[in-house]
DOMARVO-844592 format. One line per field, with one value per residue: residue number from 1; chain; x, y, z of N, C-alpha, C in turn. Coordinates in steps of 0.05 Angstrom, whole numbers. Layout:
resi (NUM,...)
chain (A,...)
n_u (X,...)
n_v (Y,...)
n_w (Z,...)
ca_u (X,...)
ca_v (Y,...)
ca_w (Z,...)
c_u (X,...)
c_v (Y,...)
c_w (Z,...)
//
This chain:
resi (1,2,3,4,5,6,7,8,9,10,11,12,13,14,15,16,17,18,19,20,21,22,23,24,25,26,27,28,29,30,31,32,33,34,35,36,37,38,39,40,41,42,43,44,45,46,47,48,49,50,51,52,53,54,55,56,57,58,59,60,61,62,63,64,65,66,67,68,69,70,71,72,73,74,75,76,77,78,79,80,81,82,83,84,85,86,87,88,89,90,91,92,93,94,95,96,97,98,99,100,101,102,103,104,105,106,107,108,109,110,111,112,113,114,115,116,117,118,119,120,121,122,123,124,125,126,127,128,129,130,131,132)
chain (A,A,A,A,A,A,A,A,A,A,A,A,A,A,A,A,A,A,A,A,A,A,A,A,A,A,A,A,A,A,A,A,A,A,A,A,A,A,A,A,A,A,A,A,A,A,A,A,A,A,A,A,A,A,A,A,A,A,A,A,A,A,A,A,A,A,A,A,A,A,A,A,A,A,A,A,A,A,A,A,A,A,A,A,A,A,A,A,A,A,A,A,A,A,A,A,A,A,A,A,A,A,A,A,A,A,A,A,A,A,A,A,A,A,A,A,A,A,A,A,A,A,A,A,A,A,A,A,A,A,A,A)
n_u (1086,1023,1002,951,942,983,966,919,939,968,925,899,940,945,895,896,937,914,875,827,780,796,769,761,753,749,729,699,631,596,557,486,447,387,341,301,233,202,141,101,93,56,-12,-55,-105,-172,-204,-197,-178,-208,-188,-200,-257,-271,-310,-320,-334,-368,-370,-415,-412,-418,-399,-379,-399,-458,-455,-399,-391,-422,-395,-345,-357,-374,-327,-283,-301,-325,-380,-447,-481,-534,-533,-493,-517,-558,-527,-501,-545,-560,-515,-521,-571,-570,-520,-478,-453,-445,-400,-370,-347,-288,-219,-172,-125,-141,-185,-160,-131,-173,-193,-150,-149,-198,-191,-146,-168,-210,-188,-154,-193,-218,-255,-278,-289,-292,-272,-281,-260,-285,-289,-322)
n_v (721,727,712,688,664,627,594,574,544,506,478,456,423,388,363,337,301,266,242,267,317,382,437,502,552,603,603,627,633,602,634,631,595,601,555,551,531,490,487,434,426,397,385,352,301,296,252,182,159,112,58,63,30,-28,-60,-129,-164,-216,-244,-266,-325,-371,-422,-438,-478,-477,-503,-502,-446,-435,-466,-441,-390,-402,-426,-391,-337,-343,-346,-362,-422,-413,-358,-359,-388,-353,-309,-333,-345,-292,-274,-308,-293,-236,-224,-206,-200,-169,-193,-184,-130,-96,-79,-51,-83,-133,-142,-146,-192,-229,-229,-252,-302,-324,-331,-366,-411,-425,-432,-480,-519,-513,-471,-407,-368,-303,-248,-180,-115,-54,14,24)
n_w (605,636,704,708,659,659,701,680,638,666,691,646,627,670,670,621,629,666,635,628,607,589,619,619,667,653,603,544,532,480,430,435,391,358,335,280,278,234,200,176,106,78,77,123,116,135,130,115,53,9,-34,-104,-131,-172,-222,-234,-291,-320,-385,-436,-477,-532,-523,-472,-418,-377,-328,-318,-312,-266,-227,-229,-210,-159,-137,-148,-139,-91,-81,-58,-81,-101,-113,-151,-192,-206,-224,-268,-301,-312,-341,-385,-406,-413,-432,-401,-333,-270,-227,-181,-139,-130,-111,-158,-167,-148,-181,-231,-222,-217,-270,-298,-272,-286,-341,-340,-317,-352,-405,-408,-407,-454,-460,-481,-443,-417,-376,-356,-334,-304,-281,-219)
ca_u (1058,1013,999,925,945,999,949,900,955,973,901,895,960,938,871,904,953,896,856,802,778,803,748,771,732,747,720,678,608,589,531,464,434,359,334,273,216,188,115,99,80,34,-36,-66,-133,-189,-215,-181,-189,-208,-179,-223,-269,-274,-329,-311,-358,-366,-382,-427,-403,-435,-385,-375,-423,-470,-444,-373,-393,-432,-373,-325,-367,-374,-300,-265,-312,-335,-409,-464,-490,-558,-525,-477,-537,-571,-508,-497,-568,-558,-495,-532,-594,-564,-494,-457,-463,-425,-396,-360,-334,-264,-197,-161,-107,-156,-201,-143,-125,-197,-194,-129,-156,-220,-178,-129,-185,-227,-174,-146,-217,-228,-276,-269,-301,-275,-282,-269,-264,-290,-292,-348)
ca_v (714,735,689,676,647,604,576,560,524,484,462,441,402,368,349,320,279,247,231,281,338,407,457,526,568,629,599,645,617,605,647,612,597,593,540,556,507,490,474,416,439,381,386,326,298,288,225,163,153,84,53,62,3,-37,-82,-152,-171,-240,-240,-291,-337,-394,-448,-445,-490,-464,-516,-491,-419,-437,-476,-420,-368,-412,-431,-368,-313,-350,-339,-385,-434,-400,-332,-366,-396,-328,-293,-348,-339,-264,-274,-322,-278,-208,-221,-200,-196,-160,-215,-173,-103,-98,-61,-55,-105,-158,-145,-156,-220,-245,-232,-271,-328,-334,-340,-390,-434,-432,-439,-508,-535,-507,-451,-380,-350,-280,-228,-154,-97,-26,28,21)
ca_w (607,663,721,703,635,668,718,662,623,685,695,622,626,690,661,599,641,679,616,629,588,602,617,632,680,640,575,534,523,452,427,433,365,359,312,271,277,208,200,153,83,69,94,128,109,158,125,101,26,2,-61,-123,-135,-200,-227,-250,-307,-337,-411,-447,-502,-541,-520,-444,-407,-353,-304,-313,-302,-239,-210,-229,-193,-131,-127,-151,-127,-64,-80,-54,-106,-111,-125,-175,-213,-214,-240,-293,-318,-321,-363,-409,-418,-420,-444,-381,-305,-251,-207,-155,-140,-113,-118,-185,-168,-144,-205,-252,-216,-224,-299,-305,-262,-303,-366,-335,-311,-375,-429,-409,-411,-481,-459,-486,-423,-410,-356,-360,-311,-309,-256,-206)
c_u (1049,1006,972,927,962,983,930,915,961,949,895,915,954,914,878,920,935,874,829,801,783,780,758,748,728,738,698,655,602,561,509,450,405,353,305,258,199,162,114,84,56,11,-46,-95,-148,-200,-196,-194,-187,-199,-203,-232,-273,-294,-315,-335,-351,-382,-392,-412,-420,-423,-384,-401,-432,-459,-416,-373,-402,-410,-351,-333,-366,-345,-282,-275,-325,-364,-424,-475,-515,-551,-509,-496,-550,-553,-503,-521,-568,-538,-507,-554,-587,-537,-471,-470,-439,-423,-387,-350,-311,-243,-186,-143,-121,-173,-184,-135,-148,-198,-174,-137,-179,-208,-162,-145,-201,-211,-165,-169,-230,-251,-265,-280,-282,-289,-268,-274,-271,-294,-320,-361)
c_v (722,709,675,656,623,584,560,538,500,466,445,418,380,351,329,296,258,237,245,302,364,427,481,542,594,627,619,627,623,618,626,617,587,579,545,530,510,475,457,430,423,383,358,325,288,260,208,157,123,82,53,34,-2,-60,-104,-163,-196,-235,-267,-299,-361,-421,-456,-455,-475,-476,-506,-463,-419,-445,-455,-398,-377,-414,-406,-343,-318,-341,-365,-396,-420,-373,-338,-374,-371,-311,-307,-343,-311,-261,-286,-305,-250,-204,-215,-198,-187,-181,-204,-145,-103,-78,-69,-80,-132,-163,-156,-185,-238,-250,-253,-300,-341,-346,-366,-414,-444,-443,-469,-527,-530,-487,-423,-359,-328,-263,-202,-138,-69,-12,26,48)
c_w (635,678,716,679,643,684,700,646,641,689,670,621,646,682,639,609,653,661,616,606,602,597,632,643,665,611,568,524,494,450,423,406,368,333,305,269,251,211,175,131,74,89,99,122,134,154,110,74,20,-27,-79,-128,-165,-201,-242,-264,-323,-363,-422,-472,-508,-535,-490,-432,-382,-328,-297,-301,-273,-220,-208,-209,-164,-121,-127,-136,-100,-60,-73,-80,-117,-125,-151,-198,-224,-232,-267,-312,-328,-344,-388,-422,-427,-433,-425,-353,-288,-229,-180,-161,-120,-122,-146,-186,-166,-169,-228,-247,-223,-254,-308,-296,-278,-329,-362,-328,-335,-398,-430,-414,-438,-481,-464,-466,-417,-390,-363,-335,-321,-282,-245,-203)
//
């Protein structure tokens, strides 16, 4: 062996004995790899989209009392009493009234709540939803 190789082996051995890492001065540098930068494929939107809105509509029936409907609108839909009376009269006179406009999930919840509040009291009051 030539003397340069023997010296390099001695340095490696010495580094290993002392718990270090052996770095040779004569090491060949690894080729530099260039990483390609990928642009995102998805386009971003300039505006935030809102969830589609749904109408909650109360339907008239011949059994449910006006007092119950007024109280239901006040307590469930958080409407002032004057607006609840107006909506109740609209339901009674025209057959239906839009009580609120909200997201699909909330609208479906309102429909279920109207049913769960009316049925135990013997009222067939129903609500339905449709896109706003």
